[in-house]
C-alpha positions as CSV (number, residue, x, y, z in Angstrom):
1,M,-1.6,41.1,83.0
2,L,-2.9,44.6,82.0
3,L,-6.5,44.9,80.9
4,N,-7.2,46.3,77.5
5,C,-9.3,49.1,78.5
6,Y,-11.4,50.6,81.3
7,Q,-14.8,49.9,79.8
8,I,-15.8,48.2,76.5
9,E,-19.1,50.0,75.4
10,L,-17.5,53.1,74.1
11,I,-14.5,54.2,72.0
12,E,-11.9,54.8,74.6
13,A,-8.5,56.7,74.5
14,G,-5.8,56.2,77.0
15,C,-3.8,59.3,77.9
16,D,-0.5,59.9,79.8
17,E,2.4,62.4,79.8
18,A,6.1,62.5,80.2
19,G,8.5,65.1,81.5
20,R,6.3,66.6,84.2
21,G,9.2,66.5,86.8
22,C,11.9,67.7,84.4
23,L,14.0,70.9,84.8
24,A,14.1,71.5,81.0
25,G,12.3,70.8,77.9
26,P,8.6,70.3,77.2
27,V,6.0,68.1,78.9
28,V,4.7,65.7,76.2
29,A,1.4,63.8,76.2
30,A,0.1,60.9,74.1
31,A,-3.4,59.6,73.5
32,V,-4.0,56.1,72.1
33,I,-7.1,54.3,71.0
34,L,-6.4,50.5,70.7
35,P,-8.6,47.8,69.1
36,K,-10.6,46.0,71.8
37,D,-8.8,42.7,71.1
38,F,-5.4,44.3,71.2
39,Y,-2.6,42.5,73.1
40,L,1.1,43.1,73.1
41,E,3.6,41.0,75.0
42,G,5.7,43.2,77.2
43,L,3.5,46.3,77.0
44,N,3.6,47.9,80.4
45,D,4.1,51.2,82.2
46,S,7.1,52.9,80.4
47,K,8.9,53.5,83.6
48,Q,9.2,49.7,84.1
49,L,10.8,49.1,80.7
50,S,14.2,49.7,79.4
51,H,15.1,52.1,76.6
52,K,15.4,49.2,74.2
53,Q,12.1,47.7,75.1
54,R,10.3,51.0,74.7
55,D,11.9,51.4,71.3
56,L,10.8,48.1,70.3
57,L,7.2,48.4,71.4
58,R,6.7,52.0,70.0
59,P,6.4,51.1,66.2
60,I,4.0,48.2,67.0
61,I,1.8,50.5,68.9
62,E,1.8,53.2,66.2
63,K,1.1,50.6,63.6
64,E,-1.7,48.7,65.4
65,A,-3.5,51.5,67.2
66,L,-6.8,52.6,65.7
67,A,-5.6,56.1,66.4
68,W,-2.7,57.8,68.2
69,A,-1.3,61.3,68.7
70,V,1.5,63.0,70.5
71,A,1.6,66.7,71.5
72,M,3.7,68.9,73.7
73,V,3.7,72.2,75.7
74,D,7.0,73.7,75.8
75,H,9.1,75.2,78.6
76,E,7.8,78.8,78.1
77,E,4.2,77.7,78.3
78,I,5.0,75.6,81.3
79,D,6.3,78.8,83.1
80,Q,3.2,80.7,82.1
81,I,0.6,78.3,83.1
82,N,2.3,75.9,85.6
83,I,3.2,72.4,85.1
84,L,-0.1,70.8,86.1
85,N,-2.1,72.9,83.6
86,A,0.6,72.3,81.0
87,S,0.1,68.6,81.4
88,F,-3.6,68.9,80.9
89,L,-3.1,71.1,77.9
90,A,-0.6,68.6,76.3
91,M,-3.2,65.8,76.7
92,H,-6.0,68.1,75.2
93,R,-3.7,68.9,72.2
94,A,-3.0,65.1,71.7
95,L,-6.7,64.4,71.8
96,D,-7.3,67.2,69.3
97,Q,-5.1,65.3,66.8
98,L,-6.7,62.0,67.0
99,T,-8.2,60.9,63.7
100,L,-10.9,58.9,65.5
101,R,-13.0,60.8,68.1
102,P,-12.9,59.0,71.4
103,E,-16.2,58.6,73.5
104,Y,-14.5,58.0,76.8
105,L,-11.1,58.9,78.2
106,V,-8.9,57.2,80.8
107,I,-6.3,59.3,82.3
108,D,-3.1,58.3,84.2
109,G,-3.1,60.0,87.6
110,N,-5.6,61.5,89.9
111,R,-6.5,64.8,88.2
112,F,-7.6,66.0,84.7
113,K,-9.4,69.0,83.1
114,T,-12.4,67.8,81.3
115,Y,-11.9,67.6,77.6
116,Q,-14.9,69.0,75.6
117,D,-18.0,66.9,76.4
118,V,-16.1,63.5,76.7
119,K,-16.4,61.7,79.9
120,H,-13.3,60.5,81.6
121,S,-11.9,58.5,84.6
122,C,-8.6,59.2,86.3
123,I,-6.7,56.0,87.2
124,V,-3.8,56.3,89.7
125,K,-1.0,54.2,88.2
126,G,-3.1,53.5,85.3
127,D,-0.2,52.8,83.0
128,G,0.3,49.7,85.0
129,K,-3.3,48.6,84.8
130,Y,-4.6,49.4,81.3
131,L,-3.0,48.7,77.9
132,N,-4.2,51.9,76.2
133,I,-2.6,54.1,79.0
134,A,0.5,52.0,79.0
135,A,0.7,52.6,75.2
136,A,0.2,56.3,75.7
137,S,3.0,56.3,78.3
138,I,5.5,54.7,75.8
139,L,4.6,57.1,73.0
140,A,4.9,60.1,75.3
141,K,8.2,58.9,76.7
142,T,9.9,57.9,73.5
143,H,8.8,61.0,71.5
144,R,10.1,63.2,74.4
145,D,13.3,61.3,74.7
146,E,14.0,61.8,71.0
147,Y,13.4,65.5,71.4
148,M,15.7,65.9,74.3
149,A,18.4,63.9,72.6
150,A,18.2,66.3,69.6
151,L,18.5,69.3,72.0
152,D,21.6,67.6,73.5
153,L,23.5,68.1,70.4
154,D,23.4,71.8,70.9
155,F,23.6,71.8,74.8
156,P,25.9,68.7,75.6
157,D,26.9,70.2,79.0
158,Y,23.6,69.3,80.5
159,Q,23.8,65.7,79.4
160,W,20.1,65.7,78.2
161,K,20.7,62.6,76.0
162,K,21.3,60.7,79.2
163,N,19.0,62.4,81.8
164,K,16.3,63.6,79.4
165,G,16.1,66.8,81.4
166,Y,15.4,65.2,84.7
167,P,17.0,66.6,87.9
168,T,20.0,64.4,88.2
169,I,23.0,65.5,90.3
170,A,25.1,66.1,87.2
171,H,22.3,68.1,85.5
172,R,21.8,70.3,88.6
173,N,25.4,70.9,88.9
174,A,25.7,72.0,85.3
175,V,22.9,74.5,85.7
176,I,24.5,75.8,89.0
177,N,28.0,76.0,87.3
178,I,27.2,77.4,83.9
179,G,23.7,78.7,84.3
180,P,20.4,77.7,82.6
181,S,20.0,77.1,78.9
182,P,17.2,78.7,76.9
183,F,15.2,75.5,77.4
184,H,15.2,75.4,81.1
185,R,12.0,76.0,83.0
186,K,12.5,79.2,85.0
187,T,9.7,78.3,87.5
188,F,11.6,75.2,88.7
189,N,14.1,75.7,91.4
190,V,17.3,73.7,90.7
191,S,18.4,73.7,94.2
192,S,15.2,72.2,95.7
193,P,14.8,68.4,95.9
194,Q,11.1,68.9,95.7
195,L,11.4,71.0,92.5
196,A,9.4,73.9,94.3
197,I,8.0,76.4,91.8
198,E,9.8,79.4,93.3
199,F,12.5,80.2,90.7
200,E,13.4,83.8,90.3
201,L,11.6,84.6,86.9
202,E,13.7,87.8,86.5
203,S,17.0,86.1,87.0
204,T,19.0,84.4,84.3
205,S,21.4,82.7,86.7
206,V,20.9,80.0,89.3
207,K,22.2,80.3,92.7
208,P,23.6,77.2,94.5
């Protein structure tokens, strides 16, 4: 069972992001402050849950949280500052929007850029350990999925409603065959399984 939070003395916000490994679209981050006695059956790392389960949990989290916020950094900013810094920036933007100021932060992962003067801890696989990070992971994931599904209406060839911008075989083949959309990240190499950041910035086509 997941713990409510990392420490109990201070007002704590859990932070997580979604879309870091995608070929297209923004990286989205969420910050969530939960009541210290909060518990929600089924709340876990968003990657361990089905689409239906995430959609059922999201409105409960948004209603019961003391404060929550979601923010994004778009594909153009990602290309300018790189995906790691974009992930940090998205989290900072989400924290900026919280209506309750956190006194401590717990971040999913092993790296973070300090936010103002607030102390933080990075927790590897934290979304499977603490409820506030798990809640943030669900909000980031569901809000981003909605955004990509809306983009899919104008760019159906890339199947974003299904793959959410992640590098599936069908998605990569679409980019190779018809070229990138205006929402693709130019610094992500479609042909590389490791998504190496070596895409030709000047090029508007993608070579197989």
